[in-house]
C-alpha positions in Angstrom: -25.9 40.1 -37.8 -23.8 37.2 -36.7 -25.0 35.0 -33.8 -22.3 33.9 -31.4 -23.0 30.9 -29.2 -21.9 31.2 -25.6 -20.1 28.1 -24.2 -23.1 27.1 -22.1 -25.2 26.8 -25.3 -22.7 24.6 -27.1 -23.6 21.0 -27.5 -21.4 18.8 -25.3 -20.2 21.7 -23.1 -21.3 20.0 -19.9 -19.6 16.7 -20.8 -16.4 18.5 -21.8 -16.4 20.4 -18.5 -16.9 17.2 -16.5 -13.9 15.6 -18.3 -11.8 18.6 -17.6 -12.7 18.5 -13.9 -12.0 14.8 -13.8 -8.6 15.3 -15.3 -7.8 18.1 -12.9 -8.8 15.9 -9.9 -6.6 13.0 -11.3 -3.7 15.4 -11.7 -4.0 16.5 -8.1 -4.1 12.9 -6.9 -1.1 12.0 -9.0 0.9 14.9 -7.3 -0.1 13.8 -3.8 2.8 12.4 -1.9 2.5 8.7 -1.0 3.7 7.8 2.6 6.9 5.8 2.8 6.6 2.8 5.2 9.3 2.0 7.7 8.0 -1.6 7.8 9.0 -4.3 5.3 6.5 -5.0 2.6 4.6 -8.3 2.1 6.8 -9.5 -0.8 4.2 -12.0 -1.9 2.3 -9.0 -3.1 5.1 -8.5 -5.7 4.6 -12.0 -7.1 0.8 -11.5 -7.1 1.0 -8.4 -9.3 1.7 -8.3 -13.0 3.6 -5.0 -12.7 4.2 -2.4 -10.1 5.3 1.2 -9.8 8.7 2.2 -8.8 9.8 5.7 -7.8 13.2 7.3 -8.5 14.4 10.9 -8.4 15.2 12.8 -11.6 18.2 15.1 -11.6 16.0 18.1 -10.9 14.6 16.4 -7.7 11.2 15.5 -9.2 9.9 12.0 -8.7 9.7 9.7 -11.7 7.0 7.0 -11.3 7.5 4.1 -13.7 5.5 0.9 -14.1 7.8 -2.1 -14.5 7.9 -5.9 -14.3 9.5 -7.1 -11.1 10.2 -10.5 -9.6 11.8 -12.1 -6.5 15.1 -13.9 -6.4 15.9 -15.5 -3.0 13.5 -13.2 -1.3 14.9 -10.0 -2.9 13.1 -7.9 -5.5 14.9 -7.9 -8.8 14.4 -5.8 -11.9 15.8 -5.3 -15.4 15.7 -2.6 -18.1 17.3 -1.2 -21.1 18.6 2.4 -21.1 15.8 4.4 -19.4 15.5 7.6 -17.5 14.6 5.8 -14.3 17.7 3.6 -14.6 19.9 6.6 -15.2 18.4 8.0 -11.9 19.6 4.9 -10.1 23.1 5.4 -11.5 23.1 8.8 -9.9 21.3 7.7 -6.7 20.5 4.0 -6.0 17.5 5.0 -3.8 14.3 3.5 -5.2 10.8 3.0 -3.8 8.4 0.2 -4.6 4.8 1.2 -4.5 2.4 -1.5 -3.3 -1.2 -1.1 -2.2 -0.9 2.7 -1.8 2.3 2.5 0.2 5.9 3.2 -0.7 8.7 1.0 0.5 12.3 2.3 0.4 15.1 0.2 -1.1 18.6 0.6 -2.6 19.4 -0.9 -6.0 22.6 -2.8 -6.4 23.8 -3.5 -10.0 24.0 -7.2 -10.9 27.2 -7.8 -12.9 27.7 -11.5 -12.2 26.6 -13.4 -15.4 25.3 -16.4 -13.4 23.2 -14.2 -11.2 21.8 -12.4 -14.3 20.8 -15.8 -15.7 19.0 -16.6 -12.4 17.2 -13.2 -12.5 16.0 -14.0 -16.1 14.9 -17.4 -14.9 12.6 -16.0 -12.1 11.1 -13.6 -14.7 10.5 -16.6 -17.0 8.9 -18.5 -14.1 6.6 -15.5 -13.3 5.7 -14.2 -16.8 6.0 -17.4 -18.8 5.2 -17.1 -22.5 5.1 -13.3 -22.3 8.7 -13.3 -21.2 9.7 -15.8 -23.9 7.9 -13.8 -26.6 9.1 -10.4 -25.6 12.6 -11.4 -24.6 13.7 -14.5 -26.7 17.4 -13.8 -26.0 19.6 -16.2 -24.1 18.9 -16.1 -20.4 21.2 -13.6 -18.7 21.3 -11.4 -21.8 17.7 -10.2 -22.1 18.4 -6.7 -20.9 21.3 -4.3 -20.6 20.8 -3.5 -16.9 19.9 -5.8 -13.9 19.5 -4.8 -10.3 18.8 -6.5 -7.0 17.0 -4.4 -4.3 18.0 -4.3 -0.7 16.4 -2.5 2.3 
């Protein structure tokens, strides 16, 4: 006769179930909608954080949450990227939300084409991220990324 263990008798079953339950809870939290504030954010919080989440809408209407580096130029949030899904979303709809301290803040992205402004954007990233910026993006200032944007409310 062959003995078959039931799941409750398997070693590690309780730990596995706890992990599954935790993953389910985290998944539910990730799907929970974050309120969008009508007030302006404290932009010093952007400079205090290494990276933040931004939210764009995919073509199917689902939210895409992406962690990015962000900096301030003359009081406006600025960002850069290569070709990415969230950037493609901005090409379709310039609406973007910045997520700070459990609150979303609505912005509109405006493409930065001016080479001098792109240099200034790279300079504020260099000032904020220092050696990491130089190490990861050694290119000439103004040419570190394919896409640059300035955010406006």
